[in-house]
Each structure stands twice: as C-alpha cells, then as structure tokens.
N, C-alpha and C positions, 0 to 999 in steps of 0.2 A: 092561595094565590102567591106565587113566587116571582122573583125577578127573572126575566127571560135571559137565557144564556146568549152571550155575544162575544166576539173577539174581532175587532176591526183589523183589516189588513194594512200593511204599510202603504203609504202614499208614494207612488213612483213618479219622480219628477224627471222628465227628459233633459239632457244636457246637450249643448251644441257639439257637433262632431269635430273636435279639435285635438289633434295630436294623440297623446297617450291617455288622456283622461277617459273615464268610463262614459258610456252613452246615457246613463241615468244614475240617479241617487235615490235610495229608499229612505223615506222619513217615517220612522217607527213611532206609533202613538205614545209609547212609554217615554222614549227619549225626548220627544217634542214636549210632553207635559212636564217632565223633570226640568228641561231647559226653561220652560215658562215659569216654573216654580222658583228657579234660581234667580231669574230676572226680576220677578215680582218681589222676592225676598230682599234682594239687594236694594231695590227701589224703596221699599217700605222702611228698611233699616236706615238708608241714607236720608230719607225725609224726616224720620224720627230723630236722627242724629242732629240734623240742622235745627230742629225745634229745641233740642236740648243744649244747643250751643257747641256742638262738636262738628268738626269739619267732615263733610260727606266723602271727600277724597280719602281720608284716613279710614273711614268705615269701609269704603270700597276695597281698599288695600287689605284690610283685615279679612274681609269676606273671601278674598282670593285665597288666602292661606287656609281659612276654615274649610272652603269647598274642596280644595286639593286634598287636604288631610282627610276630610270626610269621605270622599270617593275612594281614595287609595286604601285607607285602613278599613273602610266599610266593606270593601270587597274582600280584603285579606281575612278579616274575622268571619265573614260569611263563609268563605271557603273552609276555614279551619273548624268552625263550630257546626256548620250545617252540611258541609260536603266533604268531610274528612276522607270518606271512601274514594272520592274522585282524586283528592290530593295524594293519597297513597299510591294511586295508579299513575298520576301525572303531576309532579310537584310544580310544574310551571303554571298549573291552574291558579295558584295563589297570586300570580302576577297578571292573569287575564282579567283586567279591570272591567271589561265589558260583560263579564259572565256573572252577574248577580251582585246584590248589595244587601248588607244587614243594617237595619236602622240603628241599632245600638252600637254596631261597629262604626257607623257613620258619626254617631255622637262622640264616640271615643276619638276618632280621627279628627273631627272638628275641634275638639278640645286640644289635642296635640298641636294642630295647626295654629290655633289661637295662641298657645303658649310659645310656639316657635316664633310667631310674629312679635309677641311681647319681648322675647329674648333678643331679637334682632333690632327692633325699633325702639324699645324702651318706653313704650306708651303704657299707661295704666290699663289693666285688663277689664275691670268691672264696668266702667262707664260704657265702653264700646261693646262688650259682650252683652250688656243689658239691652242694647238696641237690636242686636241680632236675635236675642231671645224674644223680644217684642214682635219681630217680624216672622218668627218661626211658624206660627199657625197659618199665616198667609201663604208661605212657601210650601208647607207640609200638605196643604189642601190639594195643590196641583200634583205633588208627588203621590199622594194616596189615590187620587183619581187615576193616575197612571197605573198604580198597582191594581186598581179595580178593573180597568179596561183590558189588562192582560191576564188578570186572575192568577197572580203568582203567589197568593197567600190562601190556599185552600183550607177550609175549616172542616169540622166534623159533619157527618150526615145529620140532617135535622128536618123538622117540619115547621121551623120558625118562619113567619110570613115574609121576612126580609131575606130569606135564603135565595141563592141563585139556583134556578132549576137546571137539571141536566148538566151539572158541573163537570166539565171534561178535564180529566187528569191525564197528563202526558204519560204514556207508557201503559195506560190501562185501556181496556176494551169496554164498550157499552154492555149492559144498560147503565146510563149515568144516573146519578142521584142528586137530590137537592142538598146543598151544603152551605154552611156559613162562608162568607167572603170577608176576611178580616180587613182587607184594604178598604172595602166599602164602609165598614163600621167606623173606621177611623176618620172618614170624611165627616161624620156627624160630630166627632170631637172637635175638628177644625171649625165647623160651622157654629159650634157653641163658643169656642175660644175667641174667634175673631171679634164678635161684638163685645165680648167681655173685656178684652184688652183695650178696645176702642173707648168703652165707657170708663174704664179705670184711668185711661190716659187724659181724661178731662181734668184730673187733679194732679198736682205735682206729687211725684212719688220719689222715695229715696233711691239713689243709684244702687242698682243690683236687685231692685224689686222684681222685675220680670225675669231676671236670671234665676231667681229662686222660685217664683210663682209657676212658670211654665213647666219645669221639671216636676214640681209637686202635683200638678194637675194632670200631666201626661202619664206619669209612672203608674198610678193606680188603674187608669183606664187600660193601659197596655198590659198590666199584670192580670187583670180580669179577662181580657180578650184572649190571652195566650192559653187559657184553659179550653178555648174553643178550637184550637189547632187540630188538624187532622192527624190521626195516629194510624190510619189504615191505608196510606198511600206510599209508593216507593220513595225512598230517601226522605221520609218525614223527619221532623225535628227530633234530635236526640233528647232523651229525658234523663235527668239526674235527680233521684229522689222524687220522681213524678213531676218535676218542673223542667221547663224549657230554658235554653240560654236567655230567652227574652224575659223570663221571670226574674232571673238573677240580675239581668241588666236593669230591669225596672227597680229592683231594690237598691242597686248602686245609684241610679239616677235620683230616686227619692232621697237617699241619704245625702247626695251632693246638694240637692235643693234645700234640705234642712240645714 
C-alpha cells in the first residue's frame, strides 16, 4: 500500500477589473506553505525571545536579514550545484530566485544574512540565533509539506510502504513507478523535533543550546536521506565520490553544530 500520487493546482483568485492590474492572481501551494512557515517561524522565535528577555522587534529584524540571505543564496547555490547545465546555457538563471531552492544553500545564506545583521547592528549573534534555531523545526514543517505537495524531491524506485505511487517525473513518460519522496520523510523529522524542543524548553538552557542541537540532529537525518535520492531521472543530483552536495552540506552542518 503506497501513498497516492497527487499534485494540487494553484488557487486562482479573481481580482477587480481596475486599470492595468491582472484579472486574477494564482496562489501556488508551495509558495503559500513556505510563506506560512516563515510567519510561524518568526512568531515562534519572537515568543521565545520574549521569554528569554530579548526584544521581539530585534529578533524580527534579524529574521528579515536571515530570510533574505536564505532565499537569495539558497537559489544561487541550487542553480550552481544542481542545475549547472542550465546555468551554462543561461547564466541569468542564477538570479531567477523563483526557480528553485537548495536547503543547504538556504542555511548558508541565512548564516551570511545573520552575520551581515551582526556587522551592521552590533548585536551579539548567539542569543538571537539560538531563538531562530529553536523555531526552525516549526517553520521547516511547513516548508517540507510544501515540498511534498509539489513532489520536488524524487527518490529512488522502491517498494517501501511510505513510497508515493505512480510518482510522476517531469520530462519522463509513463509507466510511473513508486518512489521515495524525501520531502515527505523530513516531515517526520519535524514532527519529532517540535515536541522535543518544547520539552527541553521547560528547563533553562545555556545560550546557544538550540543553535548547536538542531544542526546536530538534522545533519545525520539529511545525510541518511540523501542516499535515497533518485539517480535515474533527468538532471538528477550530481555525485562526487558517490555523495551528493547534500551529503557534504550535512557534514559541514554537523561540524558547525559541534
């Protein structure tokens, strides 16, 4: 018994017929879920900051830098590491920020954004970064649900019970096969992490505790899941010594946590 294949269509919202504006706007499920994740993450981080005696406005300001850096660098590294063939044909693809994101690229960009905020505002990094790390599983849950509903992380063909049946790959023709969906599997990581951090938060922890804990618990899960990535589909992940860019990113993330 596999999960049924589905891919929801964008929700078309009509707009009033005024001047030069379009007559409708399409709300895509992935974009809506990512936006929800951002809002939830900022709210959780702000509430956590207030409990820790930090000003929520300051954490909101930091989140803005982190999000901008995450989305910009997340796409750029996704283009370079995962779609280099496209970049070679059209270098402007690197700047088409709406065309794909890399999670580890997002982590790198978020870090750069946080460091830029520190350089400009002269606030200490660890206390505020600790709150965003605490909020990460809450936000990541919505992001990975978004990945799952659009099925943008196809895995290898499998008979595993939680595989997605008739997994449709863009550019390929049927018959479709059951495949791992890596975005779906990371939902379970979030569902395990959220109660964990809530339980841990009942006791006072040193500043930087979650900043270390969350990378240390995410990196091994991601390292293992990347072995399930598809190798038989067009523009699949490049491999270096049999490992994906995600594998190397997980090693860097775990090292940062340590």
